[in-house]
C-alpha positions in Angstrom: -10.8 19.9 44.8 -11.2 23.1 47.0 -7.6 24.9 47.0 -8.0 24.8 51.1 -8.4 21.3 51.1 -5.8 20.6 48.4 -3.5 23.0 50.8 -4.0 20.9 53.9 -2.7 17.8 51.8 0.2 19.9 51.0 1.0 20.4 54.2 0.0 16.5 55.2 2.7 15.6 53.0 5.2 17.9 53.7 4.8 17.0 57.2 5.0 13.2 56.6 7.6 13.2 54.5 9.8 14.8 57.1 8.3 12.4 59.8 9.2 9.3 57.6 12.9 10.5 56.9 13.4 11.3 60.4 12.3 8.0 61.6 13.8 5.9 59.0 17.1 7.7 59.7 16.9 6.6 63.6 15.6 2.9 62.8 19.1 2.7 61.2 20.6 5.0 63.5 19.3 2.2 66.2 20.3 -0.9 64.4 23.5 0.0 63.9 24.2 -0.3 68.0 24.3 -4.2 66.5 27.6 -3.3 65.2 29.0 -3.6 68.5 28.9 -6.9 68.3 31.1 -7.6 65.5 33.4 -10.3 65.6 35.0 -12.6 62.8 34.2 -15.7 64.7 31.2 -17.8 63.7 27.4 -17.3 65.2 26.8 -20.4 67.5 23.5 -21.1 69.3 25.1 -19.8 72.5 26.1 -16.3 71.2 23.0 -16.0 69.0 21.3 -14.8 71.9 23.1 -11.8 72.5 22.6 -10.9 69.0 19.0 -11.4 69.4 18.3 -9.3 72.2 20.9 -6.4 71.6 18.2 -6.2 68.1 15.2 -6.7 69.9 16.6 -3.8 72.3 17.1 -1.7 69.1 13.5 -2.1 67.6 11.9 -1.6 70.6 13.9 1.9 71.2 12.9 2.9 67.7 9.3 1.6 68.2 8.7 4.0 71.4 10.5 7.1 69.7 8.3 5.9 66.5 5.0 5.8 67.8 5.4 9.1 70.5 6.1 11.0 66.9 3.7 9.8 65.2 1.2 10.5 68.2 2.5 14.1 67.7 2.3 14.2 64.1 -1.4 13.1 63.7 -2.9 15.5 66.6 -1.3 18.7 64.7 -2.9 17.2 61.6 -6.1 16.6 63.3 -6.4 19.9 64.7 -5.8 21.4 61.1 -7.9 19.5 59.6 -10.6 20.6 61.9 -9.6 24.3 61.8 -9.8 24.0 58.3 -13.1 23.0 57.3 -15.3 25.7 59.6 -12.9 28.4 58.2 -13.7 27.5 54.6 -17.4 27.3 55.2 -16.7 30.9 57.2 -17.5 29.3 60.5 -15.8 30.7 63.7 -15.2 28.4 66.2 -12.5 27.8 68.7 -10.6 24.3 68.4 -11.4 22.6 72.0 -9.0 19.8 71.6 -9.3 16.0 70.2 -12.4 14.2 71.3 -12.2 11.3 73.2 -13.5 8.9 70.5 -10.9 10.7 68.3 -7.9 10.0 70.6 -9.1 6.1 70.5 -8.6 6.6 66.7 -5.3 7.9 66.9 -4.7 5.4 69.6 -5.7 2.5 68.0 -3.8 3.5 64.8 -0.3 3.0 66.8 -1.1 -1.0 66.9 0.3 -1.2 63.3 3.6 0.0 64.8 3.4 -2.9 67.5 2.6 -5.1 64.7 5.3 -4.1 62.8 7.8 -4.2 65.5 6.8 -7.8 66.0 7.7 -8.4 62.3 11.2 -6.9 62.1 11.7 -9.5 65.2 10.8 -12.4 63.1 13.0 -11.1 60.4 16.2 -10.9 62.6 14.9 -14.2 64.1 14.6 -15.6 60.5 18.2 -14.3 59.5 19.6 -15.7 62.6 18.4 -19.0 62.2 19.7 -19.5 58.6 23.0 -18.0 60.1 23.2 -20.9 62.4 22.7 -23.5 59.7 24.9 -22.1 57.3 28.0 -21.3 59.9 28.0 -18.0 58.9 30.5 -15.2 60.8 29.1 -12.0 63.0 30.1 -10.1 60.5 28.0 -11.6 57.7 24.8 -11.9 59.6 24.8 -8.5 60.9 25.1 -6.8 57.8 22.2 -8.7 56.6 20.5 -7.6 59.7 21.4 -4.2 58.9 20.2 -4.2 54.8 17.0 -6.5 55.5 15.0 -4.3 58.7 15.8 -0.9 57.1 14.8 -2.2 53.3 11.7 -3.5 55.0 10.8 -0.4 56.8 11.3 1.6 53.8 8.4 -0.2 51.8 6.1 -0.6 54.8 6.3 2.3 57.3 5.5 4.6 54.6 2.3 3.1 54.1 1.3 2.4 57.5 1.8 6.2 58.4 0.3 7.5 55.4 -3.0 5.2 55.8 -3.2 6.2 59.4 -2.5 9.9 58.5 -5.7 10.1 56.3 -7.7 8.5 58.6 -6.9 11.2 61.3 -7.8 13.8 58.8 -11.1 12.5 57.7 -12.2 11.6 61.4 -10.9 15.5 61.9 -13.1 17.0 58.8 -16.2 15.0 60.0 -15.8 15.8 63.5 -15.7 19.6 62.8 -18.5 19.8 60.1 -20.7 17.3 62.5 -20.2 19.7 65.1 -21.9 22.8 63.1 -24.5 20.7 60.9 -26.9 22.7 61.4 -25.3 25.5 58.9 -24.6 22.6 56.5 -26.8 21.9 53.5 -25.1 19.1 52.0 -21.6 17.1 52.6 -19.0 16.8 48.9 -16.3 14.2 48.7 -13.4 15.5 47.3 -10.2 13.9 46.2 -7.6 14.4 43.8 -8.8 12.3 40.7 -5.8 11.2 39.3 -4.1 8.0 38.4 -4.0 7.0 41.7 -7.7 7.3 42.6 -9.8 4.5 43.3 -12.8 3.5 42.1 -14.4 3.7 44.9 -13.4 7.7 45.8 -14.3 8.1 41.9 -17.9 6.8 42.6 -17.9 8.7 45.7 -17.2 12.3 43.5 -19.9 11.1 41.1 -22.4 11.0 43.6 -21.9 14.4 45.0 -23.5 15.8 46.5 -24.3 13.8 49.8 -27.5 14.4 52.0 -27.0 15.2 55.4 -28.9 12.3 56.7 -27.3 9.8 54.6 -23.8 10.8 55.9 -24.7 10.2 59.4 -26.3 6.9 58.3 -23.5 5.5 56.9 -20.9 6.8 59.5 -22.7 3.7 61.0 -23.5 1.3 58.4 -20.5 1.5 56.2 -21.9 0.2 53.2 -20.0 -0.7 50.3 -22.2 0.4 47.6 -24.8 3.3 47.4 -27.2 4.0 44.4 -25.7 0.7 42.6 -22.0 2.3 42.8 -19.1 0.7 44.8 -18.1 3.1 47.3 -16.0 1.1 49.9 -13.4 -1.7 50.1 -15.3 -4.4 51.1 -11.9 -6.0 52.7 -10.6 -2.9 55.0 -12.6 -0.1 53.8 -15.3 2.0 55.9 -17.5 5.0 55.3 -14.6 7.8 56.7 -11.8 5.6 54.9 -12.9 3.9 52.1 -9.7 2.0 51.4 -5.8 1.8 52.8 -3.9 4.9 52.0 -7.4 6.9 50.6 -6.8 10.2 49.8 -10.9 11.4 49.8 -12.0 13.9 52.6 -15.5 15.2 53.3 -15.9 18.7 53.2 -19.5 20.3 52.9 -21.1 22.9 51.5 -23.2 25.5 53.3 -26.9 26.2 53.6 -26.0 30.1 53.2 -23.8 29.5 49.9 -26.8 27.3 48.5 -29.3 30.1 49.4 -27.3 32.9 47.8 -26.1 31.4 44.7 -29.7 29.8 44.1 -28.1 26.1 43.1 -30.5 23.3 42.9 -29.0 20.1 44.0 -28.8 19.2 40.3 -26.7 22.3 39.9 -25.2 21.0 42.6 -24.3 17.8 41.3 -23.2 19.5 38.3 -21.0 21.5 39.8 -19.1 18.8 42.1 -19.4 15.6 40.5 -16.7 13.7 39.2 -16.9 13.1 34.7 -19.1 10.1 34.3 -16.4 8.3 32.3 -13.1 7.6 33.8 
């Protein structure tokens, strides 16, 4: 992996970790508002509504703050990825803002929070229904809500956030390179090639370098195989984002570098492809 791409992912990991810590603390803080309803009395159908409404309010407030914070993070990482790709190729360009189609990608990604909000509400409703059947006290059901919802969040929120961060950086990289495609000889896939790297992403590196016209065609058609190798998860992937939580990123090699080094396509393949046996 190019050092600049490695640095981009270090930055993403750092910002992402801070974002997740901040928002998981925020979720717990919002839910702790429910403590105001604590009582030794048993939960009844009549009192259930007050607990449910207080829980929904806490979740809605958290989701609104999370979405605002998430959008800022994605916009910052988009700009970093866009600028880094061109800087690495020695292309001078000024970032003019995020294109509308990529803004739509960021906005569409925020729908995962809406889906998760609905899941958190269902968890609360299920716990309250169980409390009624068991004749539980306020104290017991509220303790369970404060345990189960944040616990679920710690498992799911990082997955959703990391997946979206990957999508945004992949789109930013392609947007910046596409805007200066006349100076690109080939596209290259880069990824960490560690134990977490999927077969789809290993195959993409093995297929380096990628002709410009092939990449542009595949951006539209999203094939699952190329040259008899699987390159995309057929269930969830696209050409730019091969699978959930993908860390691969599209980079490029310039015409000037190829000319300067005197590289042939086979030499570029040897230099930038993955090992044949994994």
